[in-house]
C-alpha positions in Angstrom: 0.0 0.0 0.0 2.8 2.4 1.0 4.6 1.7 -2.3 1.5 2.4 -4.3 1.0 5.8 -2.5 4.6 6.7 -3.1 4.2 6.0 -6.8 1.1 8.1 -7.0 2.8 11.0 -5.2 5.7 10.9 -7.7 3.3 11.7 -10.4 2.4 15.1 -8.7 5.0 17.8 -9.8 4.4 19.9 -6.6 5.1 16.9 -4.4 8.3 16.1 -6.3 9.5 19.7 -6.0 8.9 19.8 -2.3 10.8 16.5 -1.8 13.7 17.8 -3.8 13.8 21.1 -1.8 13.7 19.1 1.4 16.7 16.9 0.3 18.6 19.9 -0.9 18.3 21.6 2.5 16.9 25.0 3.5 20.3 26.7 3.7 21.5 25.4 0.4 18.2 26.4 -1.3 18.6 29.9 0.1 22.2 30.2 -1.1 21.3 28.9 -4.5 18.4 31.2 -5.0 20.5 34.2 -3.8 23.0 33.9 -6.7 21.6 31.5 -9.4 19.2 33.9 -11.1 21.6 36.8 -11.3 22.6 35.4 -14.7 19.1 36.0 -16.1 19.7 39.8 -16.1 22.9 39.5 -18.2 23.1 40.4 -21.9 22.7 37.9 -24.7 25.6 36.1 -26.4 25.5 36.2 -30.1 27.2 33.1 -31.3 28.3 32.3 -34.9 25.9 30.4 -37.1 28.4 28.1 -38.9 32.0 27.1 -38.0 34.2 24.0 -38.1 33.8 23.8 -34.3 30.5 23.7 -32.5 29.5 23.6 -28.8 26.9 21.0 -28.0 25.2 20.9 -24.6 22.5 18.8 -23.1 20.2 20.3 -20.4 16.8 20.0 -18.7 14.5 22.0 -16.4 16.7 21.6 -13.3 19.9 22.7 -14.9 19.1 25.2 -17.6 19.9 28.3 -15.5 23.2 26.8 -14.4 24.0 26.1 -18.0 23.8 29.9 -18.6 26.6 30.3 -16.1 28.7 27.5 -17.7 28.3 28.8 -21.2 28.6 32.5 -20.4 31.8 32.1 -18.4 33.3 30.0 -21.2 32.3 32.4 -24.0 33.3 35.5 -22.1 36.7 34.2 -20.9 37.6 32.3 -24.1 36.7 35.3 -26.3 35.2 32.8 -28.8 31.8 32.7 -30.4 31.5 29.1 -31.5 28.1 28.0 -32.8 25.9 26.6 -30.0 23.6 23.6 -30.2 21.3 23.0 -27.2 19.8 19.5 -26.9 16.6 19.2 -25.0 16.9 16.7 -22.1 13.6 17.7 -20.6 12.8 21.4 -21.1 9.5 23.2 -20.9 8.6 25.9 -23.3 9.4 28.6 -20.8 12.9 27.2 -20.3 13.5 27.2 -24.1 12.4 30.8 -24.3 15.0 31.8 -21.7 17.8 29.9 -23.5 16.9 31.5 -26.8 16.8 34.9 -25.2 20.4 34.5 -24.0 21.7 32.7 -27.1 19.6 34.1 -29.9 21.6 32.3 -32.7 21.6 28.8 -31.0 20.1 25.7 -32.5 17.7 24.4 -29.9 16.7 20.8 -30.8 13.4 19.7 -29.2 13.2 16.3 -27.7 10.2 15.2 -29.8 11.9 16.1 -33.1 15.2 14.6 -32.0 13.5 11.3 -31.0 11.9 11.0 -34.4 14.9 12.0 -36.5 17.6 10.2 -34.6 15.5 7.0 -34.3 15.0 7.0 -38.1 18.7 7.5 -38.6 19.8 4.7 -36.2 17.3 2.2 -37.5 18.1 3.0 -41.1 21.8 2.2 -40.3 21.0 -1.0 -38.4 21.8 0.3 -35.0 18.7 -1.2 -33.4 20.2 -1.8 -29.9 21.6 1.7 -29.8 18.1 3.0 -30.6 16.6 1.1 -27.8 19.2 2.2 -25.4 18.9 5.8 -26.4 15.2 5.6 -25.4 16.1 4.5 -21.9 19.0 6.8 -21.1 18.8 10.6 -21.9 22.5 11.1 -21.3 23.3 9.2 -24.5 22.0 12.1 -26.5 25.6 13.3 -25.8 26.6 10.4 -28.1 24.0 9.7 -30.7 22.4 13.2 -31.1 25.7 15.0 -31.0 26.9 12.8 -33.9 23.6 13.3 -35.9 23.1 17.0 -35.4 26.7 18.3 -35.6 27.5 20.2 -38.8 31.1 20.7 -37.7 34.3 18.6 -37.7 35.0 19.3 -34.0 32.6 19.1 -31.1 33.0 20.8 -27.8 30.8 19.6 -24.9 30.4 21.6 -21.6 28.3 20.2 -18.7 26.0 22.6 -17.0 27.8 22.2 -13.6 31.1 23.6 -14.8 32.2 27.2 -13.9 35.1 28.9 -15.7 37.4 31.3 -13.8 40.2 32.0 -16.4 40.7 31.8 -20.1 40.9 28.1 -21.0 44.0 28.3 -23.2 45.0 24.6 -22.8 41.5 23.5 -23.8 41.4 25.9 -26.7 44.7 24.6 -28.0 42.9 21.4 -28.9 40.4 23.0 -31.1 42.6 23.0 -34.2 44.1 19.6 -33.3 42.8 16.2 -34.4 43.3 15.0 -30.8 40.4 14.5 -28.4 40.8 15.9 -24.9 38.8 15.1 -21.8 38.6 16.1 -18.1 40.4 13.6 -15.8 37.9 12.1 -13.4 38.3 12.0 -9.6 37.5 8.3 -9.4 36.5 5.3 -11.5 33.1 5.9 -13.1 32.5 3.4 -15.9 29.6 1.0 -16.1 31.8 -2.1 -16.0 35.3 -3.0 -15.1 38.5 -2.2 -17.1 39.0 -6.0 -17.5 35.5 -6.5 -18.9 35.9 -3.5 -21.2 39.1 -4.9 -22.6 37.5 -8.3 -23.2 34.6 -6.5 -24.9 36.5 -4.1 -27.1 40.1 -5.4 -27.2 41.2 -1.9 -26.0 43.3 -0.8 -23.0 40.9 1.9 -21.9 42.3 4.5 -19.4 40.2 4.4 -16.2 39.5 8.1 -15.6 38.0 9.7 -18.7 35.2 12.1 -17.7 32.8 13.3 -20.4 31.8 16.5 -18.6 34.2 18.7 -20.7 35.7 17.6 -23.9 36.7 18.3 -27.5 36.4 15.5 -30.0 36.2 14.9 -33.7 32.7 14.2 -34.8 34.0 11.2 -36.7 35.6 9.7 -33.6 32.1 8.7 -32.4 32.2 5.1 -33.6 28.6 4.0 -33.9 29.5 0.5 -35.1 31.6 -0.1 -32.0 28.9 1.4 -29.7 26.3 -0.9 -31.2 28.6 -3.9 -30.7 29.3 -3.0 -27.1 25.7 -2.4 -26.2 24.6 -5.6 -27.9 27.2 -7.8 -26.2 27.4 -6.3 -22.7 24.3 -6.4 -20.5 26.2 -4.3 -17.9 26.5 -1.5 -20.4 22.9 -1.8 -21.6 21.4 -2.1 -18.1 23.4 0.8 -16.6 21.5 4.2 -16.8 24.1 6.3 -15.1 27.6 6.3 -16.6 27.3 4.2 -19.8 27.3 7.4 -21.9 30.7 8.2 -20.3 31.9 4.7 -20.8 31.0 4.9 -24.5 32.9 8.1 -24.9 35.9 6.4 -23.2 35.7 3.5 -25.7 35.6 5.9 -28.6 38.4 8.1 -27.3 40.7 5.1 -26.8 40.5 4.3 -30.5 41.9 7.7 -31.4 44.7 10.0 -30.1 43.5 11.7 -26.9 44.9 13.6 -23.9 43.7 14.5 -20.4 43.3 18.1 -19.4 45.6 19.2 -16.6 44.6 19.5 -12.9 43.7 23.2 -13.5 40.5 21.7 -14.9 39.3 20.2 -11.7 36.5 17.8 -10.9 35.6 17.7 -7.2 32.7 17.5 -4.8 34.8 19.3 -2.1 35.8 22.8 -1.4 39.0 23.7 -3.3 41.6 26.4 -3.6 40.1 27.7 -6.8 42.4 30.7 -7.1 44.7 28.9 -9.7 42.0 26.9 -11.4 40.8 27.5 -15.0 37.5 25.8 -14.2 35.8 23.5 -11.8 33.3 20.7 -12.4 30.9 20.5 -9.5 29.5 17.0 -9.8 26.5 15.7 -7.9 22.7 16.1 -8.0 22.4 19.2 -5.8 26.0 20.5 -5.9 25.7 23.4 -3.3 29.4 24.4 -3.9 28.5 25.3 -7.5 26.7 28.3 -6.0 28.5 28.9 -2.7 32.0 28.6 -4.1 32.0 28.7 -7.9 29.4 31.4 -8.7 30.4 33.3 -5.6 33.9 33.7 -7.1 32.5 34.7 -10.5 30.4 37.4 -8.8 33.0 38.6 -6.2 35.9 38.8 -8.7 33.7 40.4 -11.4 34.8 37.7 -13.8 31.7 38.5 -15.9 32.0 42.3 -15.9 28.4 42.7 -17.0 27.0 41.2 -13.8 
């Protein structure tokens, strides 16, 4: 009976919101609300329409405001205007309007359209298992949809929980390279063991590839290898958390790739961020994104239009 009641309550948006706020904690909610929405009053970023490099991002209703911080700190500090493609991971119409207001030239690809177009593409090419997996794991839009919708040779991805503090020169140096580059993770986060991945792929996959921040060649996304891996490994197919990252690691190992330096930090703990280029604040609620990262951006006037 209790289980039935819980399932019914999860269908009520207000109930879900109240539970999320309760888990986040009153203090953390207050700190988030105090700084998060400041970005909504900033000026739009007019990106390029076409280029050999594109930024692709995936976001949803909980993260779309944070994404504004991630993108605007990157665009402002890098002094670049790469074309922007926003993939809908669960956005309402009001969220889309905000994103289009701040990035008027972006391509915003709605989930319904993407589901139809990418499914047709995958099935037409015989990637039936990949298509089924994409339906069950929204994070894999960072694989299949990035490949399908990219018009550029090079793809940049930036997670919505990353804050930039300095010009990312090291990262930008990879733009005109054929090498891929990824953040180095703080711990092992693939959906199966290194030994099982080697048996599956024949590759010696480095254990700490993180797909929160990367530059890759579009053509490095090996859909044939991905289909094989998802078909032959139930652990990959059943995992709905880090399989997208695991697939990126498999693809990266087949090409020439590097890790970014420790100045591009991933951490759930407070850090000495004075020397960092950026920090990736992982986790569901990530209070330090607001209390440390955004606080530094505001206090140091990193975005001079805030």
